Backbone bond lengths (Angstrom), bond angles and torsions (degrees), N, CA, C in turn:
res aa  C-N    CA-C-N  psi(-1)  N-CA   C-N-CA  omega(-1)  CA-C   N-CA-C  phi
1 X - - - 1.437 - - 1.527 107.92 -
2 X 1.294 117.48 134.22 1.432 122.41 -177.37 1.503 113.97 -85.08
3 X 1.327 115.20 -177.76 1.470 122.06 -177.83 1.541 110.71 -59.08
4 X 1.332 116.37 -43.89 1.460 120.77 -178.12 1.515 109.88 -62.92
5 X 1.327 116.22 -41.45 1.475 119.96 177.96 1.508 112.18 -61.27
6 X 1.337 115.87 -43.94 1.475 119.65 178.04 1.518 111.29 -63.08
7 X 1.301 118.12 -38.65 1.446 121.06 -178.94 1.528 109.94 -68.39
8 X 1.331 118.97 -40.59 1.469 120.65 -179.06 1.513 109.90 -69.65
9 X 1.336 116.88 -48.94 1.475 120.48 179.36 1.512 108.87 -61.61
10 X 1.342 117.73 -42.66 1.463 121.10 179.84 1.519 112.36 -61.59
11 X 1.331 115.51 -43.45 1.478 118.33 179.65 1.506 112.58 -64.49
12 X 1.311 116.13 -44.42 1.465 119.64 179.27 1.528 111.61 -67.29
13 X 1.313 116.77 -45.94 1.463 120.17 179.73 1.504 112.10 -63.25
14 X 1.327 117.41 -43.28 1.470 120.61 178.74 1.503 112.37 -64.35
15 X 1.330 116.71 -39.56 1.468 120.96 179.54 1.521 110.62 -66.88
16 X 1.359 117.26 -46.13 1.451 120.47 179.94 1.530 110.61 -63.30
17 X 1.333 116.59 -43.90 1.472 120.07 179.79 1.520 110.93 -64.95
18 X 1.324 117.77 -36.62 1.491 118.39 179.41 1.529 110.72 -69.48
19 X 1.324 117.35 -30.59 1.475 120.60 175.52 1.520 110.35 -69.54
20 X 1.358 116.76 -41.23 1.458 120.69 179.58 1.539 111.72 -65.91
21 X 1.325 117.43 -40.50 1.468 120.09 -177.46 1.517 114.21 -89.14
22 X 1.334 117.43 -4.87 1.446 119.55 178.43 1.512 115.12 81.86
23 X 1.358 116.67 20.04 1.453 120.39 -178.24 1.561 111.72 -102.57
24 X 1.303 118.73 10.04 1.460 120.73 -171.90 1.515 113.32 -62.91
25 X 1.316 117.90 -31.91 1.470 120.05 -179.11 1.525 111.03 -76.97
26 X 1.314 118.92 -20.31 1.473 121.90 -177.45 1.546 112.74 -92.24
27 X 1.332 116.99 -13.75 1.459 120.75 -172.59 1.515 112.99 -113.08
28 X 1.293 116.45 139.72 1.440 121.25 175.49 1.522 111.20 -98.52
29 X 1.305 117.11 -175.33 1.454 121.42 -177.09 1.545 111.75 -63.43
30 X 1.311 116.66 -42.36 1.474 119.26 179.32 1.509 113.09 -61.65
31 X 1.340 115.78 -41.08 1.450 120.13 -179.26 1.529 109.37 -70.41
32 X 1.343 117.57 -36.57 1.457 120.23 176.05 1.512 111.47 -60.93
33 X 1.312 117.47 -42.41 1.468 121.05 179.06 1.531 110.10 -63.43
34 X 1.326 115.06 -47.15 1.471 119.60 -178.06 1.545 110.65 -62.23
35 X 1.317 116.99 -46.48 1.463 121.73 178.70 1.522 110.33 -62.16
36 X 1.312 118.06 -40.26 1.473 121.67 179.75 1.508 112.26 -65.57
37 X 1.350 117.24 -42.34 1.450 120.25 -178.63 1.536 110.10 -68.68
38 X 1.318 117.17 -44.78 1.483 120.61 177.73 1.524 107.96 -65.38
39 X 1.320 117.93 -37.94 1.465 122.00 176.41 1.516 112.29 -61.08
40 X 1.355 116.75 -34.58 1.452 119.21 175.98 1.516 112.21 -62.17
41 X 1.331 117.23 -40.60 1.460 121.13 176.80 1.523 111.10 -67.06
42 X 1.345 116.80 -44.48 1.472 120.27 -179.83 1.523 110.77 -65.41
43 X 1.326 116.17 -44.97 1.472 120.31 177.85 1.510 112.44 -62.29
44 X 1.352 117.42 -40.66 1.449 120.99 176.50 1.513 112.29 -62.01
45 X 1.325 115.96 -41.71 1.481 120.68 177.91 1.530 109.64 -64.51
46 X 1.335 116.66 -45.64 1.463 120.28 179.86 1.552 110.79 -61.35
47 X 1.322 117.66 -43.64 1.460 120.80 179.84 1.506 110.47 -65.31
48 X 1.306 118.37 -40.10 1.463 121.15 178.57 1.544 111.99 -64.79
49 X 1.362 115.74 -34.98 1.452 119.21 178.70 1.507 112.30 -68.32
50 X 1.304 117.91 -28.76 1.506 120.53 -179.55 1.541 110.47 -97.26
51 X 1.313 118.07 5.10 1.446 121.43 174.54 1.503 114.04 94.35
52 X 1.302 121.95 9.30 1.431 124.89 -179.92 1.515 111.66 -96.12
53 X 1.303 115.54 -170.35 1.472 121.62 175.18 1.486 109.79 -106.45
54 X 1.292 115.98 142.69 1.470 121.57 179.03 1.525 111.36 -83.99
55 X 1.289 116.35 -143.34 1.469 122.34 -179.52 1.539 107.32 -69.21
56 X 1.342 115.66 121.98 1.478 120.49 -173.28 1.512 112.71 -112.42
57 X 1.281 118.48 0.28 1.478 121.52 -178.79 1.507 109.54 145.87
58 X 1.319 115.79 -160.88 1.454 122.09 -179.21 1.531 107.82 -91.84
59 X 1.353 115.14 84.78 1.457 119.85 -179.88 1.533 109.37 -152.58
60 X 1.349 114.99 176.87 1.454 120.56 -176.80 1.505 113.01 -64.30
61 X 1.326 118.14 -37.27 1.461 120.91 179.58 1.552 110.40 -62.09
62 X 1.303 117.19 -43.24 1.456 120.66 178.95 1.525 111.11 -62.90
63 X 1.346 117.43 -38.99 1.429 120.75 177.41 1.509 110.74 -63.48
64 X 1.346 117.31 -42.00 1.462 120.92 178.33 1.520 111.12 -63.43
65 X 1.315 117.07 -44.27 1.470 121.19 179.33 1.537 109.11 -61.12
66 X 1.336 118.36 -44.64 1.470 121.49 -179.86 1.519 111.61 -66.60
67 X 1.333 118.25 -35.75 1.458 120.24 176.79 1.524 110.66 -66.18
68 X 1.325 117.60 -42.93 1.473 120.43 178.44 1.538 109.44 -60.56
69 X 1.321 116.42 -46.48 1.484 119.26 178.65 1.505 113.19 -64.29
70 X 1.321 117.38 -37.87 1.475 121.40 178.67 1.524 111.52 -67.91
71 X 1.331 117.30 -37.11 1.464 120.91 175.88 1.518 109.19 -64.61
72 X 1.319 118.75 -42.86 1.436 122.60 178.39 1.545 109.35 -60.63
73 X 1.338 116.13 -47.21 1.462 120.27 178.33 1.527 113.08 -59.54
74 X 1.322 117.51 -45.76 1.456 121.29 -179.73 1.529 111.69 -69.14
75 X 1.310 116.72 -33.27 1.465 120.52 177.97 1.539 108.96 -64.41
76 X 1.334 116.45 -45.58 1.463 120.26 178.13 1.509 111.33 -64.81
77 X 1.349 117.82 -43.54 1.457 121.38 177.94 1.544 111.58 -60.65
78 X 1.313 115.90 -43.03 1.484 119.88 178.02 1.486 112.19 -62.34
79 X 1.341 117.96 -39.59 1.459 122.44 179.76 1.536 109.53 -64.14
80 X 1.340 118.34 -42.67 1.455 120.29 177.34 1.514 112.30 -66.96
81 X 1.299 117.23 -37.74 1.479 119.74 179.97 1.527 110.89 -68.01
82 X 1.308 118.49 -39.41 1.458 120.10 176.74 1.499 112.13 -65.44
83 X 1.329 117.06 -40.85 1.479 121.48 178.59 1.517 108.85 -64.25
84 X 1.306 117.55 -42.08 1.450 121.09 -179.54 1.505 113.14 -67.44
85 X 1.328 116.76 -35.01 1.463 122.47 -179.53 1.529 111.79 -71.50
86 X 1.324 117.45 -29.29 1.448 119.42 -177.40 1.524 112.09 -85.57
87 X 1.318 118.86 -13.30 1.463 121.34 179.09 1.481 112.18 -88.45
């Protein structure tokens, strides 16, 4: 998958994950792309750990894997932000 594919999957995955986690008002397009791309790596790692396939190209499965990874990333980031805000 090329750069354009990563950007499109990253943008969609980051946007969907931000809607799921309630971060959509705090994140812009650039942050959605970044979270989605990093989420693709995290989701691919998670899928490989449980015996599945990670990001396989420009398809629906890859989008799902990236969304799962982005949700994990945002969940961890939200947990750190809440902990930091209470201290």
